[in-house]
C-alpha positions in Angstrom: 9.8 -13.0 23.2 7.0 -14.6 21.3 6.8 -13.6 17.6 4.2 -10.9 17.1 2.3 -11.1 13.8 1.2 -7.8 12.2 -1.5 -9.1 9.9 -3.0 -5.7 9.1 0.3 -4.4 7.7 1.2 -7.7 6.0 -2.2 -7.6 4.2 -1.5 -4.1 3.0 1.9 -5.1 1.7 0.5 -8.1 -0.1 -2.4 -6.1 -1.6 0.0 -3.4 -3.0 2.0 -6.1 -4.9 1.9 -5.3 -8.6 0.6 -1.8 -8.3 3.6 -0.3 -10.1 4.5 2.0 -7.1 7.2 2.1 -4.5 5.8 0.6 -1.4 6.8 2.8 1.6 6.5 1.6 5.1 6.5 4.7 7.3 6.0 5.1 11.0 7.5 5.9 14.4 11.0 4.6 15.0 11.1 1.2 16.8 7.4 0.4 16.1 8.3 -2.7 14.1 8.8 -1.5 10.5 12.1 -3.3 10.0 10.8 -6.6 11.4 7.7 -6.4 9.2 9.9 -6.0 6.1 12.9 -8.2 6.9 11.1 -11.1 8.6 7.3 -11.1 8.3 7.0 -10.0 4.7 10.2 -11.8 3.5 8.9 -15.1 5.1 5.6 -14.6 3.4 7.3 -14.2 0.0 9.3 -17.4 0.5 6.2 -19.3 1.6 4.4 -17.9 -1.5 7.1 -19.5 -3.7 9.4 -16.6 -4.5 13.0 -17.9 -4.9 15.4 -16.7 -2.2 17.7 -15.2 -4.9 14.9 -13.0 -6.1 14.5 -11.4 -2.7 17.1 -8.6 -2.5 17.2 -7.4 1.1 19.4 -4.4 2.2 19.6 -3.4 5.8 21.0 0.1 5.8 21.3 0.3 9.6 23.9 -2.5 9.5 27.4 -1.1 9.7 28.5 -3.7 7.2 26.3 -2.0 4.6 27.8 1.5 5.0 29.1 1.4 1.5 25.5 1.1 0.2 24.7 4.6 1.4 26.4 5.8 -1.7 23.5 5.8 -4.2 25.5 4.6 -7.2 27.0 1.7 -5.2 23.5 0.7 -4.1 22.1 0.9 -7.6 25.1 -1.1 -9.1 24.7 -3.7 -6.4 21.0 -4.2 -7.1 21.3 -4.2 -10.9 24.1 -6.8 -10.7 21.7 -9.1 -8.8 19.0 -8.9 -11.4 20.0 -11.6 -13.9 16.7 -12.7 -15.5 13.2 -11.5 -16.4 11.4 -12.9 -13.4 10.1 -10.6 -10.7 12.6 -9.4 -8.1 11.6 -8.1 -4.7 13.9 -5.3 -3.6 13.5 -4.7 0.2 15.5 -1.7 1.6 15.4 -0.9 5.3 15.8 2.8 6.3 16.3 4.0 2.7 16.4 7.6 3.8 19.9 7.0 5.0 21.0 6.8 1.3 22.3 10.1 -0.2 19.9 11.4 -2.8 17.5 8.6 -1.9 14.6 10.1 -3.9 16.7 9.7 -7.1 17.4 6.1 -6.1 13.7 5.4 -5.7 13.0 7.1 -9.1 15.6 4.8 -10.7 14.2 1.7 -9.0 10.8 2.5 -10.5 12.4 2.1 -14.0 13.3 -1.6 -13.4 10.3 -3.3 -15.0 10.7 -6.6 -13.3 11.1 -5.3 -9.8 8.7 -4.8 -6.8 10.3 -2.3 -4.4 9.5 -2.1 -0.7 11.3 0.4 1.6 11.0 1.6 5.2 11.5 5.1 6.4 11.1 6.7 9.9 10.0 10.2 9.4 7.4 12.1 7.3 10.0 14.0 5.4 10.2 10.7 3.7 6.8 11.5 2.2 7.0 15.3 2.2 5.1 17.4 -0.3 8.2 17.7 -2.5 8.6 13.9 -2.7 4.9 13.2 -3.2 4.9 15.8 -6.0 8.0 14.2 -7.5 6.5 10.7 -7.5 3.1 11.9 -8.7 1.2 9.1 -7.1 3.8 6.5 -7.7 4.4 5.8 -3.9 2.0 3.6 -1.9 2.3 4.4 1.8 1.8 1.8 4.5 1.8 3.7 7.7 2.6 1.6 10.7 1.7 2.2 14.3 3.1 0.7 17.6 1.3 -2.5 18.7 -2.4 -2.2 19.0 -3.9 -3.6 22.2 -4.9 -6.8 20.4 -1.4 -7.3 19.0 0.1 -6.5 22.4 -2.0 -9.2 24.0 -0.5 -11.9 21.7 2.9 -11.5 23.4 1.9 -10.3 26.8 2.4 -12.9 29.5 1.2 -11.1 32.7 -2.1 -11.2 34.5 -5.0 -10.5 32.1 -6.6 -8.2 34.6 -3.5 -5.9 34.4 -3.1 -6.0 30.6 -4.9 -2.8 29.8 -3.2 -0.8 32.5 0.2 -2.2 31.4 -0.6 -1.2 27.8 -1.6 2.4 28.6 1.3 2.8 31.0 4.1 1.4 28.9 2.7 1.6 25.3 3.1 -0.7 22.3 6.7 -0.6 21.2 7.5 -4.3 20.7 10.7 -4.2 22.7 8.8 -3.1 25.8 7.6 -6.7 26.2 11.1 -7.8 26.8 11.5 -5.5 29.9 10.5 -7.2 33.1 10.1 -4.5 35.7 8.8 -0.9 35.9 12.3 0.4 36.4 13.6 -1.4 33.2 10.6 -0.3 31.2 10.8 3.3 32.3 14.6 3.4 31.6 14.1 1.8 28.2 11.4 4.3 27.1 13.3 7.3 28.5 16.5 6.2 26.7 14.7 5.6 23.4 13.1 9.0 23.6 16.3 10.9 24.2 18.8 8.8 22.0 16.5 8.0 19.1 13.5 10.4 18.8 15.1 13.6 20.0 18.4 12.8 18.3 16.5 12.3 15.0 14.8 15.6 15.3 17.9 17.5 16.2 19.8 15.9 13.3 17.0 16.7 10.9 16.2 20.3 11.9 17.8 23.4 13.3 16.3 23.8 16.7 17.3 27.3 17.9 15.9 26.7 21.4 16.4 23.1 22.4 15.5 23.5 26.0 12.3 25.2 25.1 11.6 22.6 22.4 11.8 19.8 24.9 9.6 21.7 27.3 7.0 22.0 24.5 7.0 18.2 24.1 6.3 17.9 27.8 3.5 20.4 27.5 1.9 18.5 24.7 2.3 15.3 26.7 0.6 16.9 29.7 -2.2 18.1 27.5 -3.4 15.0 25.6 -7.2 15.3 25.1 -7.1 19.1 25.8 -7.7 21.7 23.1 -4.7 23.8 22.5 -3.1 26.0 19.8 0.3 27.6 19.2 -0.7 31.1 20.5 -1.9 29.7 23.8 1.2 27.6 24.1 3.4 30.6 23.4 1.6 32.7 26.0 2.1 29.9 28.5 5.8 30.0 27.8 5.8 33.7 28.4 3.7 33.8 31.5 4.9 30.6 33.3 8.3 30.0 31.9 9.3 33.6 31.3 10.5 32.7 27.8 9.6 35.7 25.6 11.6 34.5 22.6 9.1 31.6 22.0 6.5 33.0 19.6 3.4 31.3 18.3 5.2 30.8 14.9 8.1 29.1 16.6 5.7 26.9 18.6 3.8 26.0 15.4 7.1 25.1 13.6 8.2 23.0 16.5 4.9 21.1 16.7 5.3 20.3 13.0 8.7 18.7 13.8 7.1 16.6 16.5 4.4 15.5 14.1 7.0 14.8 11.4 8.8 12.4 13.8 5.4 10.6 14.3 5.5 11.3 18.0 2.0 12.9 17.9 -1.0 13.2 15.6 -3.4 16.1 15.5 -7.2 15.9 15.7 -9.1 18.8 14.2 -12.5 20.1 15.4 -15.5 19.4 13.3 -18.9 21.0 13.5 -21.3 18.1 13.1 -24.4 20.1 12.4 -22.7 22.6 10.1 -20.6 19.9 8.5 -17.5 22.0 8.5 -14.1 22.1 10.1 -13.3 24.7 12.7 -10.0 26.5 13.1 -7.7 25.8 16.1 -7.6 24.8 18.9 -6.7 21.2 18.1 -6.1 18.2 20.2 -2.8 16.2 20.0 -2.5 12.5 20.8 0.7 10.5 21.2 1.3 7.5 18.9 2.9 5.6 21.8 1.6 6.0 25.3 4.8 4.6 26.9 6.9 7.3 25.2 4.3 9.9 26.4 4.6 8.8 30.0 8.3 8.6 29.9 8.5 12.2 28.7 6.7 13.1 31.9 8.8 10.7 34.0 5.6 8.7 34.7 4.3 11.6 36.9 1.0 12.2 35.1 -0.5 8.7 34.5 -4.2 9.7 34.3 -6.2 6.7 33.1 -9.0 9.0 31.8 -6.7 10.7 29.3 -4.6 7.7 28.5 -7.7 5.6 27.6 -8.9 8.4 25.3 -5.5 8.4 23.6 -5.6 4.6 23.2 -9.1 4.8 21.6 -7.8 7.5 19.2 -4.8 5.3 18.2 -7.0 2.3 17.7 -9.3 4.2 15.3 -6.3 5.4 13.4 -4.9 1.8 13.2 -8.2 0.7 11.7 -7.8 3.3 9.0 -10.3 6.0 10.2 -9.8 9.7 10.0 -10.5 11.0 13.5 -11.8 14.4 14.4 -13.2 16.0 17.6 -16.9 16.7 17.2 -18.6 19.9 18.1 -22.4 20.1 18.5 -23.8 23.7 18.8 -27.2 23.8 20.5 -29.6 26.3 22.0 -31.0 25.5 25.4 -33.1 27.4 28.0 -31.1 28.3 31.1 -32.3 28.6 34.7 -33.6 32.1 34.0 -35.7 31.0 31.1 -33.4 32.5 28.5 -32.2 30.8 25.4 -28.4 30.4 25.4 -26.0 28.9 23.0 -23.9 25.9 24.2 -21.5 23.6 22.5 -21.4 19.9 23.3 -18.3 17.9 22.5 -18.1 14.4 21.0 -14.7 13.0 21.7 -14.3 11.4 18.3 -15.9 11.5 15.0 -14.4 8.5 13.1 -14.9 8.4 9.3 -13.9 6.0 6.5 -15.5 6.0 3.1 -19.2 6.1 3.8 -18.9 5.0 7.4 -19.1 7.3 10.4 -19.2 6.7 14.1 -19.6 9.0 17.1 -17.6 7.9 20.1 -17.3 9.1 23.7 -14.6 8.0 26.1 -15.7 7.7 29.7 -13.3 6.1 32.2 -16.0 5.8 34.8 -19.8 6.1 34.8 -20.8 5.5 38.4 -24.4 6.7 38.2 -27.2 7.7 35.8 -26.2 11.3 35.9 -22.8 10.6 34.5 -24.3 8.3 31.9 -26.7 11.0 30.9 -23.9 13.5 30.7 -21.9 11.3 28.3 -24.8 10.6 26.0 -26.2 14.1 26.0 -24.2 15.3 22.9 -25.6 12.3 21.0 -29.2 13.4 21.4 -28.4 16.6 19.6 -27.2 14.8 16.5 -30.0 14.2 14.0 -28.3 11.8 11.7 -28.5 8.0 12.1 -24.8 7.1 12.3 -23.9 4.8 15.2 -23.1 6.3 18.6 -20.8 4.5 21.1 -19.7 5.1 24.7 -16.4 3.4 25.5 -16.0 2.9 29.2 -13.1 1.8 31.4 -15.4 -0.2 33.6 -15.8 -3.9 33.3 -19.4 -4.0 32.1 -21.4 -6.1 29.7 -22.1 -4.5 26.3 -25.5 -2.8 26.3 -27.7 -0.7 24.0 -30.2 1.9 25.3 -33.6 2.8 23.9 -32.1 5.5 21.6 -29.5 3.0 20.2 -26.4 4.3 22.1 -24.0 1.4 22.7 -21.9 1.2 25.8 -18.9 -1.1 25.5 -15.9 -1.8 27.8 -12.6 -0.5 26.5 -10.9 -3.9 26.5 -13.6 -5.4 24.3 -13.6 -2.3 22.1 -9.8 -2.6 21.5 -9.6 -6.4 21.2 -12.6 -7.1 18.9 -11.9 -5.9 15.3 -15.7 -5.7 14.8 -16.4 -3.7 18.0 -17.7 -0.7 16.1 -20.5 -2.8 14.7 -21.6 -4.8 17.7 
């Protein structure tokens, strides 16, 4: 497979150099963290002139390094390699495998001539306790599966099929080595069961494993649909006849799924009132291939998958992403004023930037176009408003400034939000 560069994350690692913090690469298992650290970043350090003996790399998934899971053995090994006052780069892959790894990181911070970079695969790695303990001395570089633009750099199939391949099989780098649907589906199903589920079961006590896995399937079925723990618990009771699953249990289980970086939550935001609204929330999967494998590829709806892909792209670009709510008063057919709420699929914010984005798989006529742009007309501010469509159309801008752009251009062009 062709080497896939990950320039966004490499730039983050480079810019964090010298900040005095532990650099933590977090993210979904198998999304490329180890390759970023052990190959891309290491190669960059060597090209930048760092001597090879000043790059201390420890792969803790390698059976040969099992002895290094003892924190004292690891610390002794590192300290014995530091023999002068020049800067050493300590690279540790899957550091959470080390016993008492938070104390190891604290100790590494005390080495004045060391830059420390580590990977970890779950958010317990950056839990509230650890963040409090480090008091701002950890810099997180959160890594996602391949973006569509990254995916294209190694994809060798027909260009016309690239987007459908991406939303069907996702962006785990290894998926590009699987030649057929059967192999891709088997790979994704195997990874889900033997890596992600296994990690969760090893990390937490799951009292109802069958119900937990059913919950994951429900979330996978409901991408782009508002939901909350109480509704899900009621669904279990009414349709699955599982009365032992309470809303508290559902909420706890969802937090485990989020901790494993399988899903991310989008909150609802009142655009006019400038305030967040309590549940329901929307959940999106960080990798669409895993989402589809969870459902055995039985619910591959392009509409929802494209919406999920847009959400992921915005997160990769560093935006916080909410679901916009626009309360309005309109006159109904009987001439009465009624209250309605329009939804904006995504409100993307970063620093002083904000964008309103609608996802529309197909807009076959003017009525559908009007429907998609209607919420925008009720927003009084001047932030940019964009409709992303699955159709192969030329980028256009209407008289009110609403931009319509095809999804492939939106995902490929890093400047697509500002076209």
